[in-house]
C-alpha positions as CSV (number, residue, x, y, z in Angstrom):
1,X,26.7,31.4,-14.8
2,X,28.8,29.0,-12.8
3,X,27.3,27.9,-9.5
4,X,29.4,26.3,-6.7
5,X,27.1,23.9,-4.9
6,X,28.2,23.4,-1.3
7,X,27.2,20.5,1.1
8,X,26.0,18.2,-1.7
9,X,24.1,15.1,-0.7
10,X,22.9,12.2,-2.8
11,X,19.3,13.5,-2.8
12,X,20.6,16.8,-4.2
13,X,21.9,15.1,-7.3
14,X,18.5,13.6,-8.0
15,X,17.1,17.0,-8.8
16,X,20.0,19.3,-9.6
17,X,21.8,16.9,-12.0
18,X,18.7,17.0,-14.2
19,X,18.5,20.8,-13.9
20,X,22.2,21.2,-14.8
21,X,21.8,18.9,-17.9
22,X,19.0,21.0,-19.3
23,X,20.4,23.1,-22.2
24,X,17.9,25.8,-21.5
25,X,19.0,26.2,-17.9
26,X,22.0,28.3,-18.9
27,X,24.1,27.5,-15.8
28,X,26.7,25.0,-14.9
29,X,26.9,23.5,-11.4
30,X,30.1,22.4,-9.6
31,X,29.1,20.1,-6.7
32,X,31.2,20.1,-3.5
33,X,30.7,17.7,-0.6
34,X,32.3,20.2,1.7
35,X,29.9,22.6,3.5
36,X,30.3,26.3,3.3
37,X,32.4,28.0,6.0
38,X,35.3,30.5,6.1
39,X,37.8,27.7,5.3
40,X,36.0,26.3,2.3
41,X,34.7,29.6,0.9
42,X,37.9,29.9,-1.2
43,X,36.9,26.8,-3.2
44,X,34.3,29.1,-4.9
45,X,37.0,30.9,-6.8
46,X,36.2,30.9,-10.5
47,X,32.4,30.7,-9.9
48,X,29.7,33.4,-10.1
49,X,27.4,32.2,-7.4
50,X,27.3,29.8,-4.5
51,X,24.4,27.6,-3.3
52,X,24.2,26.9,0.4
53,X,21.9,25.2,2.9
54,X,20.6,25.9,6.4
55,X,23.6,24.4,8.1
56,X,26.1,26.5,6.1
57,X,28.2,29.2,7.8
58,X,27.2,32.4,5.9
59,X,28.7,34.8,8.4
60,X,30.7,37.9,7.8
61,X,34.0,36.1,7.5
62,X,32.7,33.6,5.0
63,X,31.1,36.3,2.9
64,X,34.3,38.4,2.9
65,X,36.2,35.4,1.4
66,X,33.5,34.7,-1.1
67,X,33.5,38.4,-2.3
68,X,37.3,38.2,-2.7
69,X,36.8,35.1,-4.8
70,X,34.5,37.0,-7.1
71,X,31.1,35.7,-5.9
72,X,28.2,38.1,-6.4
73,X,25.2,35.8,-5.6
74,X,24.4,33.6,-2.6
75,X,21.6,31.1,-3.3
76,X,20.0,29.6,-0.2
77,X,18.3,26.3,-1.1
78,X,16.0,26.8,1.9
79,X,13.4,29.2,3.2
80,X,15.4,30.2,6.3
81,X,18.2,32.8,6.2
82,X,19.0,33.3,9.8
83,X,22.5,31.9,9.2
84,X,23.2,34.7,6.7
85,X,24.8,38.0,7.8
86,X,22.7,40.2,5.5
87,X,24.5,43.4,6.5
88,X,27.9,41.8,5.6
89,X,26.4,40.4,2.3
90,X,25.3,43.9,1.4
91,X,28.7,45.4,2.3
92,X,30.4,42.8,0.2
93,X,28.1,43.4,-2.8
94,X,26.6,39.9,-2.6
95,X,22.9,39.4,-3.4
96,X,21.1,36.9,-1.3
97,X,18.2,34.8,-2.6
98,X,16.2,32.1,-1.0
99,X,13.3,29.6,-1.5
100,X,10.2,31.7,-0.9
101,X,8.3,28.9,0.8
102,X,7.7,25.1,1.0
103,X,4.5,23.2,0.6
104,X,2.4,24.1,3.8
105,X,0.6,20.8,3.5
106,X,3.9,18.9,3.5
107,X,5.0,20.7,6.7
108,X,1.6,20.3,8.4
109,X,1.4,16.6,7.5
110,X,4.9,15.9,8.8
111,X,4.0,17.7,12.0
112,X,0.9,15.6,12.5
113,X,3.0,12.5,11.8
114,X,5.4,13.5,14.6
115,X,2.4,14.2,16.8
116,X,0.9,10.8,16.2
117,X,4.3,9.1,16.6
118,X,4.8,10.8,20.0
119,X,1.2,10.2,21.1
120,X,1.3,6.4,20.2
121,X,4.9,6.0,21.3
122,X,5.9,4.6,17.9
123,X,9.6,4.9,18.4
124,X,9.5,3.1,21.7
125,X,7.2,0.5,20.3
126,X,9.5,-0.2,17.4
127,X,12.5,-0.7,19.7
128,X,10.5,-3.0,22.1
129,X,9.1,-5.1,19.2
130,X,12.6,-5.6,17.7
131,X,13.6,-7.0,21.1
132,X,10.6,-9.4,21.0
133,X,8.8,-7.4,23.7
134,X,5.2,-7.1,22.7
135,X,3.9,-5.8,26.1
136,X,1.8,-2.6,25.9
137,X,3.3,-1.1,29.0
138,X,4.3,2.5,28.3
139,X,2.9,2.4,24.8
140,X,-0.7,3.6,25.3
141,X,-1.6,6.9,23.8
142,X,-5.0,8.7,23.5
143,X,-7.5,9.4,20.8
144,X,-7.2,12.6,18.9
145,X,-10.8,12.3,17.9
146,X,-12.9,14.5,20.1
147,X,-9.8,16.1,21.7
148,X,-9.0,19.8,21.7
149,X,-6.3,21.2,19.3
150,X,-4.9,24.6,19.8
151,X,-3.4,26.3,16.7
152,X,-1.3,29.3,17.5
153,X,-0.8,31.1,14.1
154,X,-3.1,30.4,11.2
155,X,-1.1,31.3,8.2
156,X,-0.6,28.8,5.4
157,X,1.0,26.1,7.6
158,X,-1.2,26.8,10.6
159,X,-4.3,26.7,8.4
160,X,-3.2,23.4,6.8
161,X,-2.7,21.9,10.3
162,X,-6.1,23.2,11.4
163,X,-7.7,21.4,8.5
164,X,-5.9,18.2,9.4
165,X,-6.9,18.4,13.0
166,X,-10.5,19.1,11.9
167,X,-10.4,16.0,9.7
168,X,-9.3,14.0,12.7
169,X,-12.5,15.1,14.4
170,X,-10.8,17.4,16.9
171,X,-12.2,20.6,18.5
172,X,-10.0,23.2,16.9
173,X,-9.2,26.4,18.7
174,X,-7.1,29.1,17.1
175,X,-5.2,32.2,18.0
176,X,-3.8,34.8,15.5
177,X,-3.8,38.5,15.3
178,X,-5.3,38.3,11.9
179,X,-8.2,35.8,11.4
180,X,-8.2,33.4,8.5
181,X,-11.7,33.4,6.9
182,X,-11.3,29.8,5.6
183,X,-10.3,28.6,9.1
184,X,-13.2,30.4,10.7
185,X,-15.6,28.1,8.8
186,X,-14.7,25.1,10.9
187,X,-12.6,26.4,13.9
188,X,-13.1,29.0,16.6
189,X,-10.7,31.9,17.3
190,X,-10.0,32.7,20.9
191,X,-7.4,34.7,22.8
192,X,-4.0,33.1,23.6
193,X,-5.0,33.2,27.3
194,X,-8.3,31.4,26.6
195,X,-6.6,28.8,24.4
196,X,-4.1,27.9,27.2
197,X,-7.0,27.8,29.8
198,X,-8.7,25.3,27.6
199,X,-5.7,23.0,28.2
200,X,-5.7,21.5,24.7
201,X,-4.5,17.9,24.2
202,X,-2.3,19.1,21.4
203,X,-1.0,22.6,20.7
204,X,0.6,23.6,17.4
205,X,2.7,26.7,17.3
206,X,3.8,28.2,13.9
207,X,5.7,31.3,13.0
208,X,2.9,32.8,10.8
209,X,1.6,35.4,13.1
210,X,1.6,38.5,10.9
211,X,4.1,41.0,12.1
212,X,4.3,39.8,15.7
213,X,5.8,37.0,17.7
214,X,4.2,34.7,20.3
215,X,5.8,34.2,23.7
216,X,6.2,30.6,24.6
217,X,6.9,31.2,28.2
218,X,3.2,30.5,29.1
219,X,3.7,27.0,27.6
220,X,6.8,26.5,29.6
221,X,5.2,27.6,32.8
222,X,2.1,25.4,32.5
223,X,3.6,22.3,30.8
224,X,7.3,22.3,31.4
225,X,7.2,19.1,33.5
226,X,4.3,17.4,31.6
227,X,5.2,18.0,28.0
228,X,6.8,16.1,25.1
229,X,8.1,18.8,22.8
230,X,8.9,18.6,19.1
231,X,10.2,21.8,17.6
232,X,12.1,22.5,14.5
233,X,13.7,25.7,15.8
234,X,13.6,28.1,18.8
235,X,14.8,31.6,18.2
236,X,17.3,32.7,20.8
237,X,15.7,35.8,22.3
238,X,13.6,38.8,21.5
239,X,13.4,42.2,23.2
240,X,9.7,42.0,24.0
241,X,9.4,38.4,25.1
242,X,11.4,35.7,26.9
243,X,11.6,33.5,23.8
244,X,9.8,33.3,20.5
245,X,8.8,30.3,18.3
246,X,10.3,30.0,14.9
247,X,9.2,27.2,12.5
248,X,6.5,24.8,13.6
249,X,6.5,23.2,17.0
250,X,4.2,20.7,18.8
251,X,3.4,20.6,22.5
252,X,1.8,17.3,23.6
253,X,0.4,16.9,27.1
254,X,1.2,13.7,29.0
255,X,3.6,12.5,31.7
256,X,6.9,11.4,30.3
257,X,7.8,7.9,31.5
258,X,11.2,6.4,30.8
259,X,11.1,2.6,31.0
């Protein structure tokens, strides 16, 4: 099988060059710097499959060009596939495959790193120190120890985040339609309304809520003017709610000061 690898970056070569050189792999890889879109899809001619990423255009027009080029397989080197027109892929006879999941601990640890950076104003402190300004004005955060953490969604990522918050000595409150027995050993499940009423210092929102979605409008209404927000993705709209959360997001209380 010949795979046309779109949107290649240096870090991709670190792993996929080794894979392509393995005689037992049974596939050849052609690396392209160009990203996948309707204009570059024709570059896949002569291949059997294409490998794309989250920022690739895998819409109906692109898939139609790929099908005409003889492509039968679309390999997404990511977990998300919201940029893929699945109906068009089926109509063009293209099978879509994706990464089933990433390390939940890696995602949760990165989320906590972002939370700590926002809480302790790390980015602002870095800029000020580079300018030989060592004043603490605008850099003071607050202790996570003893604070309240609200975890909305306790799937694999949410559970990993709950464990991290518990390790920080936080009071962990959780909401999910389906309780996680492991999380129940150190955290308390409450309703979404009660969780918001507790006014947690940090609120983590994941997309692992069984078959449902969580409206984030309550967060907007309560904390819109007093929130630093870090979210990987926000889905556009859903029929039943104003907006839904996709990926993992963090809501941190605190007045935003620009100085």
